[in-house]
N, C-alpha and C positions, 0 to 999 in steps of 0.2 A: 503493499500501501504507498500512496503519496499521502506526505499529513502537509497542509501546513498552519503553523502556530501563530494565532496574534502577539503581534511582539509587547502590545501593550500593559496586554492581561496572562498572557500564556495562555489562552484558552485555545484548546482545537475548533478553526475553523471550517475545515472541508477535505475533505477524504476521496481519496482516487485509488485502484486500482490499477496499478502497470502494466500498463501492454506487457502481449507478449512478444514474444519475434515473428509467430504466427501471425498474430494479429497488426503488427505492425508492417509486413508484409504483406495483406488483404486490402488496407488500407491505403496507400502505398501504387496498389494495384491496382485498388479502386478511382483513386485520384488521375492513375492516365489515362482510363477509358473512357473519364467524364473527360479529360481533357481534347479528346479527337471528338468532341459533338462542342466544348465549348469553344475551343478556340475559333470557329465559326458563325457563333453567335454577330450581333450586331452593334455597334458604339450603340444604336439607341437602345436596343434591353438589355446593357450590361450597366445602361445609364438610369435605366429606369430602377434594376436592383441595386445601386450603389445606394441613388435617392431615400432608396427603401430602408438599407441601411443606418444613411445617413437618423434618417426618418425615428426610426427603434432606438440608437441611442438619446438623443431628445425625449423618445417617452418616455422611456426606464431609467433616464440619467441617474434617478437615486438609487436604483436598483444597484447598477456597475458602480458606480461609486466607493458604493460602503463595502464591496468586496473589495475593494484595493484596501479601504481602510484597516480592515480587518486584519486581510493577508497580511503586507506588508506597512505599514500603520502611516500612511499616506493621511494630511489633517481635510478633512472631509469637503472645503469649500478649493481644497487642490487639487483635490480628486475628481470635484464637480467637474471646474473646468478641463481637469486630463480629459473628462468626458465627452469634453464639448466641441477641445478641441478635434478628437476623432472623425465628432459629425463634419466638421471643418473640413478633413481631408479627404472624403468620401465625397463631401460636392464639391470640394477644388477637381478634383478625377473627373466626378462623372464629367465634369461641365468642360473638360478640357483632355480628357486625354485622345481625343479624334483627334486634335487639332495637332497635340503633341508629336503622336505618331502616325500623320496626313506622309503622301511618301514624297520623298522633297526629293525635284527634278534638278540634272546638274548637267549642267550646257558642256557638251564633248563633240566626236566628230561622228557620235551616232545622230542614227535619222530619232530617238528617243533612247537619255540613259535615266537613269533615277534611282534611289536611294531606298528600300520597302523595310518597316519594320514588325516586322510576324513574332509570334509567341513563342517561346520555348518548351513548353510543357512545363511541370511540376519544378516549384522551388521550393525548396526547405527554409524556414527562419528559423533561426536560434535566437531565443529572445530573454533577453534579464528582465530581473523583478521590477525596477524601481520610477518606471514608470510601464506596470504589465501592461497597458492596451495602447499606446500612444506608440510606442515601439512597432509594435505587431499590425497597428493598424499605417502607418507612415510606406510598411510593405505588401501590406496586403490591399492597401484600395488601388491602390497602379498597377503590379501584379495583375488581379482581380481585372480589369477593365484593359490590360493590354493583350488580353486573352491567356491569359498565364493558372497557374493552378495554384495553390497556396499550402502547403504544409506545416504544423506550426509545432516545433519541442520550445515550451515553453522553463521555466528555471518553478527547480519543485517546489517554495512555496507561495506559486500563487496562478496554481491548478484550477483554483475556481475563475480566478481573472481569465484562461485559457480557455477555462469548457465554456465563458460566458462569449468569450468571441466568437467563437465558433454558434452558437444560437445568434447571436445577434443577422449571423446570413442566415441563417437556414427559417429566421423569423425575418427578414426581409425574401424569401421565398428563393434565395439561387438557389439554384440546383443541388441533389446531396452529390457530395466528392470534391464541389470547386474547393471548400475551406479545411482542413480538416489541425484538431488538436489532437494530436498522441502522445497520449500522458507516460515519456520513460524515462532516464535518468541518461544523465552527461553517459554513460559509459555504454548508450544505446546510438548516436549520435553518429558514428564511424560507419556501422553497416548499414545507417541508411541513408547516406551521401555516397559509400559508394554502388546502391540499387541504380540501374540503371538506368531505370525509371525517371531515378530523380536528374534536371537536368542542370540544377544552381542551388545554391543555398545561399544564405545572408546571412549575418552572425551581429547580435548587437551585444557588446561585454568586454571580459578582460584582456588583457594580452595574451597571455598563455591559451585559453580558449581560444580567441582567433588563433591566433601563430597555431595550434593544432587543426582545427576546423580546415585553414587555409592549409598544412598538410599536406590532409588529404584529401581535400576538392583537388589540390596538386598535383599531384599522383592520379588522379581519376582525371585530367583535363577539363574542369568542370569549373562554371565562373564562379566565382564567389566579391564579397563586397562585402568587407568589416568594416564596423564604427565599434573604434574601442575609446580606452581609456583617451580624460584630457586632466590635464594642470593649467588652465586655462587663467590669463593674466588678466588682471585691471591694474588698468594704470592712467594714471591721478595726474594730467600736467599742471604745474602751478595756476596756469590759466584759466583754470577750468570750474565750472559754478556750482562747488562744496559740497552748499547744501543741499542739490537736483541729484547729482554723484553718489551722494552719501545716500541717498534713500534710494538710485541705482543698484550699488552697488552691492546694500545690506538684502536684496533683490536676488542680485544673481547671486550669492551665497550660500543664501540661506534657504532659499525656497526645496521644497520638499524635501528637509530635514536637510541641504547639504548634501543629499546623495544622488546626486547629474555631474555625468561624464562631461557638460559643459557650464557646470559651475561656475564662477568667478573664485579658484584657489588659491591665485599668489596674489595680493593689492602690492601693487607699487609706486610711491608718495614721492611726488619733487620734495625734496630738504623742503625749500622752503613754507612747505606746504602742511608737511606732514605731522605736524604740534597739532595745528589746526583741527586737520581734517580726524586724524585718530581718536581727538577727543568727542569728536562730534561720532564718526560713527557708532564707537564705543557703547553711547548715548545709545544709542538707535537700536545697536544690536544687546543689549541692556532691557527695554521695553518691549521685547519681542514674545510670547505667551509661550511656557511649557501647557504643552497636561495631555487631556486625555483625544486622540483626535476626531474623536465624532463631535466636538464642540466645534460649533462654528466660527469658535473666536480663537481657540487655538491654531498659531503658526508653526512652532516646532512641535512636531510625534518624537518616538522615536526611532532609531535606528530601528533597520527593518530586520535583522537579528542579532544576540548579541555579540558575538563573535566578531561583528565588524566593529562595535562599537570600542569595543577590545581593540583592536588592530590600529585604530583612533590613537586610541590612548598610549600603545607604544611609538605611535608616532612625534606623539606630542611630548613626551619625557625622553626619547630619542636626543628630540633640538630642545629641549631645555637643558641639557645634559650639556650641550654645546656650544651653549649662551644664548635663546632665545629665552624672555621675557613670557608668563602670562601676565594680560590684560584687564581680562575676565573671562570666566567658566574654569574649564579645566578641568571639571569632576564628570565621570563618569557614573553611573547605578544601573545594571543589568545595562537593560542592552540604551540606555537611555544616556546621551550622553549630552551634555552643558552646551550651548553653539560661547565659543573658543574664540579670541582674539588675541593672537600672541608679536608682540614685537622682537623689534631686534633680530630679523628673519635672514638669513646669510645664503648663498644660494647650495653649502654645503652641504644643509639640513634635510632631515627626511622631508620635512612640512611643505621641503622648495620645490625638493626634489623627484619627491616618489606623488601619486595623486591619495589626495586625502578625500576620501568618500564620507563625509560625514560632517556637521555644523564647526567645522573650523576654518580660519583664514589667519598665513600670517603677511608679516609688515617687511616689506624692506623697500629702503629709500636708493634715490637717485640722485644725479645731480645734474647729465644732460639731456638731453633725445636720445645721441647713439647712447647713452649707460642703459636705457630704459629699454632698447631696443634690442641689444646685446642683453640683459637680463632675460627677455620674452623669450629669443629664442635660446637663448641658455635649456632651454627644457627638450626632454627627449621627444615630451609630447605637441605635437601640432592640429588643436582643434578649433578653437578661438583664440582671439584675444579681445577684451575692449581699453577700446583708448578716448580719455575726454580731458576735449579742451575747446576754448570757445573761438582758436581757432581753427577753423573749415581749410583752409590751402596747406597750414602743416600736418596736416592730418591727412588727408590725401595727399603728399607727398611721404611720408611715413610709412603708407598703405603696402607698396610693393617690398618694405625692406625687410616684413612681419612674415615667417615661413609657417603661419597658422592657415588652414583651411579657410580661414573668414575670421576677418577683421569691419566690430560692431561699433559707432564713432559714434560717444552720447548713448552708448545702447547695450544692457546690458547682450551677451552670443546668444543667440534661443531660435530656435527652429521652424520654417514657416514653409506650408506646401508651397508659395511660389517661389520659393530660391532651393537651392542643390544644398544638400550638405553636408560635411563629411571630411575629414579631417588628412594631416600630414604623417610622414615615421609614424612612432608607432600607435597614433590613435589611427590608423585604418588606410586603406583604400577605397576608390570608391565612390559613387554619392547615392540620396536618396533623397526622396521629393524634386518636386518642379520636372521640366522637361527630361535632363539629365536623370533622377531617379524611374521614369517608368521606360527611360532606353535602356536602361544597367541590363535589364532579364527578357534580352528580343535577342531577333535575328536581323541586323543590321543586312538586308539581303543588299546585291548589287547589280542592278535589274539594263540591260544595255541592247536596245536594237538596232539592226542593221539590215537597211532598205537597197535593196539591187534594182 
């Protein structure tokens, strides 16, 4: 049995029997059979079903949001926002998929030449627990609209959410086999990827998980897309609007209790405004309410599991031993970790070099623009960076110097269905969302006509 436990009160939330090898193979066979007919459906028909999925998410928002709260501790208001965002991505691809996948005419010496975008078949999604609906829907909506079939291997602690996602597509009227959740452990992923009826795999998760999946897919010559960890920097220049930037940086670091790959985890402050900014930032973080994630006033819940809080504590202790100073918080109780702000952080410290997956942020100061850029690029990760300045001309000049997959100016890094999302370095490869995302799992077919 696979069991999910509420990290806030440690009660059992959901239990499901793990699929046998035979059940997994049957699910893949059914998915492959469905692909033969699904690929022939029109964009009009797919659009109608995808809009129905959006409607289902809106109609039953609280039902789906509460499952998140109970399984991984997400505060209820943030859980509701996540479900609503899933409805948005369904609507986006319902309205834009046909345009994104329209034949692209290319002028050559041919009578006619163009590129078509054909579905490839069954795509496996290996997904994490921190955004248990959003991470899946940003894959599923474009995949299904492209004519592909989705199979989900979700994190073991959010199996009720996984079952709910399958239920959403069924309630929307999608034919059986279009989207299937297979409740299995991580040890079964290799066999699924190796199944010849599975044509590609996408994973959102850790570097070790991504490396493993990529190596298996590579050996099988199958396409993979990886969205891995991040250690995003929040860079505050001396001319930034301090009050507005404080608000944005607090949200960037502490939403979802800090459990986000794109959270701002390193706060880089120009030395001229460091003291003022730090004082206001600490005050704002202190005012964040911790408590029962079902309480609408709660902003900080528990981490999804106790071991995650313990890992964060180890990173903090190591950094303090190396000379960092705790300015706020720093205490842990079971899976709860206090919102924590740490000063005097240097690049050699654990909380600068590593991904901190929880409500902790380290502060580092800089003197020049070049030093700020160097500190950002020093990271092994490359998911995104936020820079804050009133000088937009300077910001535009700095953008090419950052190695990350995204640069946001005066805003936190966030995913948007209209924009491509993905990283560089050990943050992964490939892109999700927008036109780029829907074209990841298609056959870009060159078509050439010669006329005698």
